[in-house]
C-alpha positions as CSV (number, residue, x, y, z in Angstrom):
1,M,170.7,-130.0,240.4
2,V,170.5,-129.8,236.6
3,T,170.0,-126.4,235.2
4,G,168.0,-126.0,231.9
5,G,166.4,-128.9,232.9
6,A,163.3,-128.1,231.3
7,G,164.9,-127.5,227.7
8,F,165.4,-130.2,225.0
9,L,168.7,-131.9,226.7
10,G,167.9,-131.1,230.3
11,S,164.5,-132.5,230.5
12,S,165.9,-135.9,229.1
13,L,168.5,-135.9,231.5
14,C,165.9,-135.4,234.1
15,R,164.3,-138.2,233.1
16,A,167.7,-140.3,233.1
17,L,168.7,-139.5,236.7
18,L,165.3,-139.9,237.9
19,G,165.0,-143.0,236.2
20,R,168.3,-144.7,238.1
21,G,166.9,-143.4,241.6
22,D,168.5,-139.8,241.9
23,E,166.5,-137.1,243.8
24,V,166.4,-134.0,241.0
25,V,166.1,-130.1,241.4
26,C,165.6,-128.9,238.1
27,L,166.2,-125.3,237.5
28,D,165.1,-123.3,234.2
29,N,164.1,-119.9,233.5
30,L,161.9,-120.9,230.6
31,I,163.6,-118.6,228.1
32,T,163.9,-121.7,225.8
33,G,162.7,-124.7,227.7
34,S,159.2,-125.4,228.4
35,L,157.1,-126.9,231.2
36,E,155.3,-128.9,228.7
37,N,159.0,-131.0,228.6
38,I,158.7,-131.8,232.2
39,E,155.2,-131.8,233.4
40,D,154.9,-135.5,233.7
41,L,158.1,-135.4,236.3
42,F,156.2,-133.1,238.8
43,A,154.4,-136.5,239.9
44,E,157.9,-138.1,240.4
45,P,158.7,-138.0,244.4
46,G,162.3,-137.1,243.7
47,F,161.8,-134.0,241.4
48,T,161.7,-130.4,242.5
49,Y,161.5,-127.6,239.9
50,V,162.5,-124.2,240.5
51,E,161.7,-121.0,238.0
52,H,165.3,-119.4,238.0
53,D,167.5,-117.5,236.3
54,V,171.1,-118.6,237.0
55,S,172.7,-115.7,235.7
56,T,171.7,-114.5,239.3
57,Y,172.7,-116.0,242.7
58,V,172.0,-119.6,242.9
59,W,171.2,-121.9,246.0
60,V,169.4,-124.4,246.7
61,P,169.1,-125.8,250.2
62,G,170.4,-129.6,251.4
63,R,172.7,-131.7,250.3
64,V,173.8,-131.4,247.0
65,D,176.2,-134.6,245.0
66,A,176.1,-132.7,241.5
67,V,175.5,-129.7,239.6
68,M,175.0,-130.3,235.9
69,H,175.1,-126.8,233.8
70,F,172.9,-127.3,230.9
71,A,171.4,-124.1,231.0
72,S,172.0,-122.3,227.7
73,P,170.1,-121.2,224.3
74,A,171.9,-123.3,221.8
75,S,170.0,-122.7,218.8
76,P,171.2,-120.5,215.8
77,V,167.9,-118.7,215.9
78,D,169.0,-117.9,219.5
79,F,172.1,-116.3,218.6
80,E,170.8,-112.9,217.1
81,R,167.7,-112.9,219.1
82,I,168.8,-113.0,222.8
83,P,172.9,-112.8,222.2
84,I,173.4,-111.2,225.7
85,Q,171.6,-113.7,227.7
86,I,173.4,-116.3,226.1
87,L,176.5,-114.7,227.2
88,K,175.6,-114.2,230.9
89,V,174.2,-117.5,230.9
90,G,177.9,-119.1,229.7
91,S,180.0,-116.3,232.3
92,L,177.7,-115.5,234.9
93,G,175.9,-118.5,235.2
94,T,178.6,-120.7,235.0
95,H,180.4,-118.8,237.9
96,N,177.1,-119.0,240.0
97,T,176.6,-122.8,239.7
98,L,180.5,-123.2,240.2
99,G,179.9,-121.4,243.3
100,L,177.3,-123.7,244.4
101,A,179.0,-126.5,243.8
102,K,182.0,-125.7,246.0
103,A,179.9,-124.5,248.6
104,K,178.1,-128.0,248.5
105,G,181.1,-129.9,247.9
106,A,179.5,-131.3,244.5
107,R,180.8,-132.7,241.1
108,F,180.8,-130.0,238.8
109,F,179.5,-131.5,235.5
110,L,179.4,-128.4,232.4
111,A,177.5,-129.0,229.3
112,S,179.7,-127.6,226.4
113,T,180.1,-127.8,222.8
114,S,181.8,-129.0,219.8
115,E,181.1,-125.1,218.9
116,V,184.4,-124.2,221.1
117,Y,186.0,-125.6,217.6
118,G,184.4,-123.1,215.7
119,D,184.7,-124.0,212.0
120,P,187.8,-126.3,212.3
121,Q,191.0,-126.6,210.6
122,V,191.6,-130.4,212.3
123,H,189.2,-132.8,211.3
124,P,187.7,-135.1,213.0
125,Q,188.2,-132.7,216.1
126,T,189.9,-134.2,219.1
127,E,189.7,-132.7,222.5
128,D,193.3,-131.1,222.2
129,Y,192.2,-129.1,219.3
130,W,191.8,-125.3,220.2
131,G,189.4,-124.4,217.8
132,H,189.3,-121.5,215.2
133,V,186.8,-119.4,216.4
134,N,185.4,-115.7,215.0
135,P,185.1,-114.3,218.4
136,I,183.3,-111.0,216.9
137,G,181.1,-112.5,214.7
138,P,177.0,-113.6,215.3
139,R,177.9,-117.1,216.3
140,G,180.9,-115.9,218.5
141,V,178.0,-115.1,221.6
142,Y,177.7,-118.7,221.7
143,D,181.2,-120.3,220.9
144,E,182.5,-117.6,223.0
145,A,180.5,-117.8,226.1
146,K,181.2,-121.9,226.1
147,R,185.1,-121.3,226.2
148,F,184.6,-119.1,228.9
149,S,183.2,-121.3,230.6
150,E,185.3,-124.5,229.9
151,A,188.1,-122.2,231.2
152,M,186.2,-120.9,234.2
153,T,185.2,-124.5,235.1
154,M,189.1,-125.4,234.8
155,A,190.1,-122.4,237.2
156,Y,187.8,-123.5,239.8
157,H,189.2,-126.9,239.4
158,R,192.6,-126.0,239.8
159,F,193.0,-123.1,242.2
160,H,189.8,-124.4,244.6
161,G,190.2,-128.1,243.9
162,L,186.7,-128.8,242.6
163,D,185.6,-132.1,241.2
164,V,184.7,-130.9,237.7
165,R,183.7,-132.8,234.2
166,I,183.0,-131.2,230.8
167,V,181.1,-132.7,228.2
168,R,181.6,-131.4,224.2
169,I,178.2,-132.0,222.8
170,F,177.8,-132.3,219.0
171,N,174.3,-132.0,217.0
172,V,171.9,-133.9,219.1
173,F,168.2,-134.5,218.1
174,G,165.5,-136.0,218.9
175,V,162.3,-135.8,221.2
176,R,161.3,-132.9,222.8
177,M,163.2,-130.2,220.6
178,R,161.1,-126.9,219.3
179,P,159.6,-127.0,216.2
180,D,161.3,-123.7,215.7
181,D,164.6,-124.3,216.9
182,G,166.4,-123.3,213.8
183,R,168.8,-126.3,213.9
184,A,169.0,-128.3,210.8
185,V,167.0,-131.5,212.0
186,S,164.0,-130.0,213.4
187,N,164.1,-127.8,210.4
188,F,164.0,-130.4,208.1
189,I,161.6,-132.7,209.8
190,V,158.9,-129.8,210.2
191,Q,159.2,-128.8,207.1
192,A,158.6,-132.2,205.7
193,L,156.0,-132.8,207.6
194,R,154.1,-129.8,206.7
195,G,155.0,-129.9,202.9
196,D,157.0,-126.9,203.4
197,P,160.5,-126.6,201.2
198,I,163.4,-128.2,202.8
199,T,165.6,-124.5,203.5
200,I,169.1,-125.7,202.9
201,Y,171.9,-123.2,203.2
202,G,174.4,-122.9,200.7
203,D,175.2,-125.7,198.5
204,G,174.3,-128.2,201.3
205,K,178.1,-129.7,200.9
206,Q,178.9,-128.9,204.8
207,T,179.3,-131.7,207.2
208,R,177.9,-132.6,210.5
209,S,177.7,-135.6,212.9
210,F,174.3,-135.8,214.4
211,C,173.6,-137.6,217.4
212,Y,170.3,-139.1,218.8
213,V,169.5,-137.5,222.7
214,D,169.1,-140.9,224.1
215,D,172.6,-142.0,223.0
216,E,174.1,-138.6,224.1
217,V,172.3,-138.7,227.6
218,R,173.9,-142.3,228.2
219,G,177.2,-140.4,227.3
220,F,176.5,-137.9,230.2
221,L,175.9,-140.3,232.9
222,A,178.9,-142.2,232.0
223,L,181.3,-139.1,231.9
224,L,179.3,-137.7,235.6
225,D,180.4,-140.9,237.3
226,S,183.5,-141.5,235.8
227,D,186.8,-140.4,237.6
228,H,188.0,-138.2,234.0
229,V,188.4,-134.5,234.4
230,G,188.8,-132.4,231.2
231,P,186.4,-131.9,228.3
232,V,185.0,-135.1,226.7
233,N,183.3,-135.4,223.2
234,I,180.3,-137.3,223.1
235,G,178.7,-137.2,219.4
236,N,178.2,-139.7,217.1
237,P,181.4,-140.0,214.6
238,D,179.1,-140.4,211.3
239,E,179.6,-137.5,209.3
240,Y,176.6,-136.4,206.6
241,T,176.4,-133.5,204.4
242,I,173.5,-131.6,205.4
243,A,171.9,-132.4,201.6
244,E,172.4,-136.2,202.7
245,L,170.6,-135.1,205.7
246,A,167.4,-133.5,203.7
247,D,167.3,-136.6,201.3
248,I,167.2,-139.0,204.6
249,V,164.3,-136.9,206.0
250,L,162.4,-136.8,202.7
251,E,162.6,-140.2,202.7
252,V,161.6,-141.4,206.2
253,T,158.7,-138.7,206.2
254,G,157.7,-140.1,203.0
255,S,157.5,-136.1,201.9
256,S,157.6,-134.5,198.4
257,S,158.8,-131.3,199.7
258,P,161.0,-129.4,197.2
259,V,164.6,-128.2,198.5
260,A,165.3,-124.8,198.5
261,H,168.6,-123.1,198.9
262,H,169.8,-120.3,200.8
263,P,172.4,-117.9,201.5
264,L,174.8,-119.3,203.8
265,P,175.2,-117.7,207.4
266,V,178.0,-116.2,208.7
267,D,180.5,-118.5,210.3
268,D,178.9,-121.7,209.4
269,P,181.2,-124.4,210.0
270,T,182.3,-125.9,206.9
271,Q,182.6,-129.2,208.3
272,R,181.8,-131.0,211.9
273,R,183.0,-134.3,213.1
274,P,184.0,-135.8,216.6
275,D,187.0,-138.0,217.6
276,I,185.2,-140.3,220.2
277,G,188.5,-142.2,220.7
278,L,188.4,-140.9,224.4
279,A,185.0,-141.7,225.3
280,R,185.6,-145.3,224.1
281,R,188.4,-145.5,226.2
282,V,187.8,-144.2,229.5
283,L,183.7,-144.4,229.3
284,D,183.5,-147.3,227.4
285,W,180.8,-145.3,225.1
286,E,179.7,-144.9,221.6
287,P,176.4,-144.1,220.2
288,E,173.6,-147.1,219.2
289,V,170.8,-145.3,217.5
290,D,171.7,-144.9,213.7
291,L,171.0,-141.6,211.8
292,R,167.5,-143.1,210.0
293,D,165.8,-144.9,213.3
294,G,166.7,-141.5,214.9
295,I,164.9,-139.5,212.3
296,A,162.0,-141.5,212.2
297,R,161.6,-141.3,216.2
298,T,162.0,-137.6,216.2
299,A,159.5,-137.4,213.0
300,E,156.8,-139.1,215.1
301,Y,157.3,-136.8,217.9
302,F,156.9,-133.9,215.6
303,R,153.9,-135.1,214.1
304,Q,152.2,-135.6,217.6
305,V,153.6,-131.6,218.6
306,L,152.3,-130.7,214.9
307,A,148.8,-132.4,215.5
308,L,148.1,-130.8,218.9
309,G,149.1,-127.2,217.8
310,S,146.7,-127.4,214.6
C-alpha cells in the first residue's frame, strides 16, 4: 500500500513497484495529488486506487506486505495554505498507517525529509544529526510533523517489534511535479518557459542538493528491500546555490527571463546537503542523473503540461 500514491513521488513509486511485479493499493485524498498522475495505471491488473484521507481510520482487505507512507503536502506554498492538514497527516496519518502495518504484519516504510534537519548547523547532514528546527515558525508544521512521524515509527519498532524503514528525502524533482508546486526547480522551469521573471528569494547564495525522481525511487526500493532499520539519507550530494540552479534552468530552456530577487522566507535553510555514506554502504545506492540532464527531462514534461493548459 502506498499512501499519497497520486502525488509527485507516490505516483513514481507506484510505477516502480508495478514494474517489478508488485500489486499496489494506492491511497490518496487528492488534496495535492492528482488522478492525472496515475490515470495510465488504472489499466494495470495489479493496481487499485482508493480515495481516502489517512488522517482517519485506514484499512485495506487481504494480505499486505508493506505499508509505504508517502501522504503529506510537502511544498512551501502548502505550509501556510493547509498547515493543519500537514500536521494531521504526519501525526494521525502516521499512527493510522502504523496500526495497519502492525495488524497485517507488514513492513512499514516512512517517507521523512531533510527538513527534520531544519537550518542545519552541521554540514553535510548525517543521519545522527538531531537538527536545528524552529517548532513554531511557518515551516514548523512540516518539519515537526515529520520529526513526530519518525518518533512514532521508532516507538512502534521498539514497543511492538514492527519492522520499519525511514527515508530522509532531499529536494527531489522531476516529471509529475505540480506546475504551481512552489519549489525552486518547478518555479524556475515554469517561469523560464513562460518568459516570466525567475524569482529568487534572498541573495541566491543558499544551497540545496537536487535529486532526480528516478534516482530517488531506486533508493526507496533499495531501502525497502534492505534489512536496515533507522533513517537513511537518500539524495544527491552535489550542492548548488539557488542562483546556480537558476542559471542552469535558463541555459537548458534557452529562456531569456530576467531574474527578480524577493525577500527570503522565514526560517529558509541556508544550506542543505546529504551525507550519503550510509546509503552507499548498506544499499549500494548513489544517484546517476546529473542536474542538467534532470532539468532537461523535467522541462520537457512541463512544456507538455503548459501546452495542454493553454
